[in-house]
N, C-alpha and C positions, 0 to 999 in steps of 0.2 A: 339641525334636523331633530325633530321630536322623537321621544322614546317610542311612541306608538307607531310612528312611521318606520322606524328601524325594525321593530317587531314584524310589522306588516311585510316589509321587503324580504325579511328572512323567511317568513312563511311562504311567500310567493316562490322564492327560490326552491324551497323544499317541495312545493307542489309541482314545479316544473320538472324536477329530477325524478320524482317517484309517482308521477301521475299514472303511467301505464301500470305500475305495480298495484296501485290503489284500485284501479278499475278491475284488475284481475281478482283482487281480494273481494271487492264489492260483488262481482258476479258469483263467486263461491258462497258468499253470505246469503244472497237472495236464493240461491239454489237450496241451501240448507233450510232457510225459512219456509220455502215451498214444500220441502219434504216434511217439515214439522207440521205445516198446515194440513197436509194429507193425513198425517198421523192423528191430529186432533179430530178431524171429521170422520175418522174411522176407515179411511181408504187403504191404510197400510197396517195390516193386522200382525205383521212380523215383528214390529218394534215394541219392545216392552218398556213403556214409559216409566214404570216404577223401578226399573233396575238402576243401581247406583251409577253405572257408567253413563246411561242415557241422561239421567238428571244432571250429572256433572257436565256433560257435553252441552246440554241446552243452556245451562247457566253461563258457561264460558262464552258460548256463541252469542248469547243475548247481550252480555256485558261488552264484548268486543264490538258488536254492531252499534251499541249505544255510543261508545267512545268514538268510533269512526264517523258516525253521523254528526256528532258535535264538532269534531275537527273539520269535517268537510264543509259544513255550513259556515264555520268561522273563517276558513280560508276563502270561501266563496264571497262572503260579505266584504272581506278586505280587498279581494281582487276586483270587486265592482267599484271600489273607490278609485276615482281617476288618478293615475300616476303622473307625476311631474316629469317632463322630458327636459334634459339639460344637455348642453354642448360640452364635450370633453375639451378642457383647456390645453394649450400647448405649453408643457413644462420642460421640454427638452432644452438642455444647456442651462437650466436653472439649478441653483444649489438645492439640495434635498429638502432643507427646511422651508425655503420659499415655495418649492414644488408642493409640499404637503399642505401649505396654507392655501394655494391656488385650488388644489383638488378638493379640499374641504369646503371652500367657499362655493364650489359648484355642486355641493351635495353628494359627493362621491366618496368612496372608500379607497384605501391605498394598500397595495401589496408590493413589497420592495425586494428585489434581487440585486446582489452586489456582484460586479464583474470586474476583472482586471482590464485596464486600458492604458496603453502607453501614450495615447494622444489626449485623452480627456482628464482634467484634473480630478483629484480625489473629492468625492462628495457631490459631483455634478451628475445630473440625469443624462444618460446616453440616449435612451429611447423609451417609448411607452406603448402600451397596448391597453385599449384601442388607440388608434392614431388620433392626433389632434383634429378637432372639428367634427368628430363623430357625434351623432345624436344618440344618447342612451337614456335609459330610465334612471331617475334619481335613486341613489343607493347602490349603483353598480360599482364593482371593484375595478380599479384601474391599476395595472401592473407597471411599476417603474423599474428600470434597470439603471443602477447607480454605480459610477466608477469608484474603484478603490485605489486608483492610480496604477503605476507600473508594477506594484507588488514588491519592489526592491526592499531588501532588509540588509542591515549591517550585522554581520555575524558577531554575536556577543562572545565573550570568553566563557566557554562551557566547562573549563577545567574543574574537576571535582564534582560535577553535576551527574545525577543518575543518567545512564545512557538511554533508558526508556523515555525519560522526560524530554531529553534533548531531541530524540527521534520524533516524538509526538509534536513538539513545538515546530520543528522544521517542516514536517509533513503538513501541518496545518497551514503553512505559508506556501504550499505547493512546491516545496524544494525536495528533490530526491535525496535519499540518505543511503550511504553504504557504510556498514559497520565493519571495522577491522579490530581484531582482538590482539592485544599486545601484553606480554608479561611485564609486570611492574612490581617492584618491591616497595615502592613509595606510595602509590595510589591505591585506594580501596577498590576491591574487586567490583566490577560493574559500573565504575565511574569513568567519566571522560578524561583522557589525558590531553588530547589536542584535537584539532580539526584541520582538514585540508579542503579549501583554502583556510588560512588562519583567521583568528578573530580580527575584526575591524574591516574585513573585506566585504564589498557589496555583492550580494547574490540576488537572483530573481527567480520566480517560479520556473521550474523545469531544470534549473541548474542542479548539479550533483555535488554534495558535500560528503566527504569521507570523515567519519567519526572514529577516532582511535580509542578503544575501550580497554581498561585494565582488567586482566584476568587473574592477577596474583600469580603465585607459583603453583603450577599444576602438578598433580601426582596421579599415578595410575599403577595398577598391578602389572608387573612385567609380563608381556605376552610371550608365547613361544614363537620365536622368529626364525628358528632353524628351517632351512629349505626355502625361506623367502628370498627374493632378489634384493640386492643391495639398495637399489633406488627406492623400492617400496618401503624398506626399513627406514631410510633417511626421511622420507616424507611423513611417515606415521609419527615419528618422534618429534619432528620439527613442528608439526601441528600442535603438539603439546608443550613446546618450548623446552624439550629435553635434549641434551647434547648426546651425540653418538660418535664414538671413535671406532673407525673401521680398521681392523688389523688384517693384513693380507696373508693368506695361507696358500702354499703351493699345492696344486692338484694335478694329477695326470688324467683325470676324467673330464673331458670337455663338457659333458652334461652338467657338471657342478660349477662350471665357470660363472662367477658373479653371484653365487648363492651363499647364504649364511650356513656355516657348518658347525658353529658353536657360539655361545653367548654368555655374557656376564652382565648383571646378576641372572640367576636362574628364574625360570618361569614361576610367577606367583609373588615374587618379592616386590615390595612397593618401591617405585622409582619416581623421582621428581627432578626439577631443574637443577638441583644441587648434587645430583647423582650422575656420573658419567657412565653411560651404557657402552659396553664393549661388544662389538659384533665382529666375528671372525669370518671373513669372506674368502672363498676359494678363488684362486687365479690360475687359469690354465696356461702352461708354458714352462719357463725355467726360472732360475733364481733371479736373473736380471730383469725379467718381465715382472716378477712379483715385486721386486724392489722399486721399479720405476712406474708402477701403476698407482694412480690416486683415484679415490672415490670421494666425491664432494657434492655439496648442495650449493649451486651458484644462485645468489639472491641479489636482486637489483630492483630499486624503486623507479619504475619507468616514468611516473608522473613528474618527478623532479627533473627529468632529463629532456622531456619533450612536451612542450606546451604551445600548441598552435590553435588559434581561434578558428572555430567553424569546422574543425575536423572531427568526425564522429565515427571513423572506421580506421583501424590501425593494423598493419601487417608488421609483425615483429620477426626479424630474421636473426638467428644466432649462428655465427660461423665459428666452428671449433677446429683448431689446427693443432696437431701433435705429431709424434713420431710415426703414428699409424696413418697419417694423411689428413685430409680435410673432410668435414661433414657439415651439413647445413640443417638447422632445426628451425621450422617456421611455425609461428603461432598467430592467430587472428583474434583481435579484440574489438568489441564495440566501445569499450571504455578502458583507458589505460589503467593498469593496476600494478601490483608487485609481481615481478618475474621470479619464479622459483623453479630452478631447473637442475635435476640431478645430472652430473657429468662424470664420465669416466675418462681420465686423461692418462695417456701413456707418455712418460718423459716430461719435457717442458711443453706446456700447452699455451695457446693463445686464443682468446675469446673476443670476438667482435660482435657488438649488438647494433642492429640497424632497425630503425622505425620508419616505415614508408620510404625505404631506400636511403635514409639519412643515418650516418654513423653517429651513435650517441655515446658509446662506451667501448673501450678496448682494454683488456686485462691480460696479464701474463700470470699463468697459474703453475 
């Protein structure tokens, strides 16, 4: 296709899209010319032609009108040239390179969109717009939808790579990413330690990959935890990777039961993962109750215990038994993750974890 024809078709497309706008502009231009004509013949005495603003307006208006007239007649001349009509070829099921050649031979242009398909091989045209056999003007753009295959990728070994880069890479493949931060003294902070599934596993768009990211050893100013509940304290420090030892203290005030009454280190001191925080928690009862009460954080990776294809909703039931009786804790998950549960055990405790009514773990505490 010649260069002049390409330019002509481009100008025709422009004319089709902005025709209404140009006619509106043209109407305003002729209206201003008519007002100027009235001024020239002296019918409008209020306009001062010799003012700077009037002269500037007339010059701009005259130049704009001249440009418009030239453009209008150029487009009109090209539009009067007979346009060749061509038939859209059928390129569905062709390789993209062969399809491009066919479309070019028909005097048409191509726009390509890439889509995932589990049925059509990579690089093959799935469908096209307009449909095959349509009669169109030469120079029309034909949109082709080309398969990129199933989109499956084999997970590389991301160990040591920046987490942001890994997330961007996986997201670009349509793979969902969940970041979990893990303290590590060996890996650099912000880099990947491992993934779940592990490297070498095939994943496809829509699958979830958990990326474990090193956070190094955290430090923080010691907060004031007095009057906080024991479970809140355990969760706060666990999120920072800081160990907490709970020391039981007898109380005769039932309102203080389970609350922190003293702490070490004191408020404001810097604590980190190599510092053991001491929390003194009040226990209502007698010396035997204090001695036999345990406060702990029960942690369990559910994904390694339950992996059923096609299940996307999970009910996790935790049954805790101790000398005080039995209690049931229920949690609902869209995706399995790590179970972190503060537990208060009296005497010898037994914990059973069920996922969708299947027993996956039993522990004696």
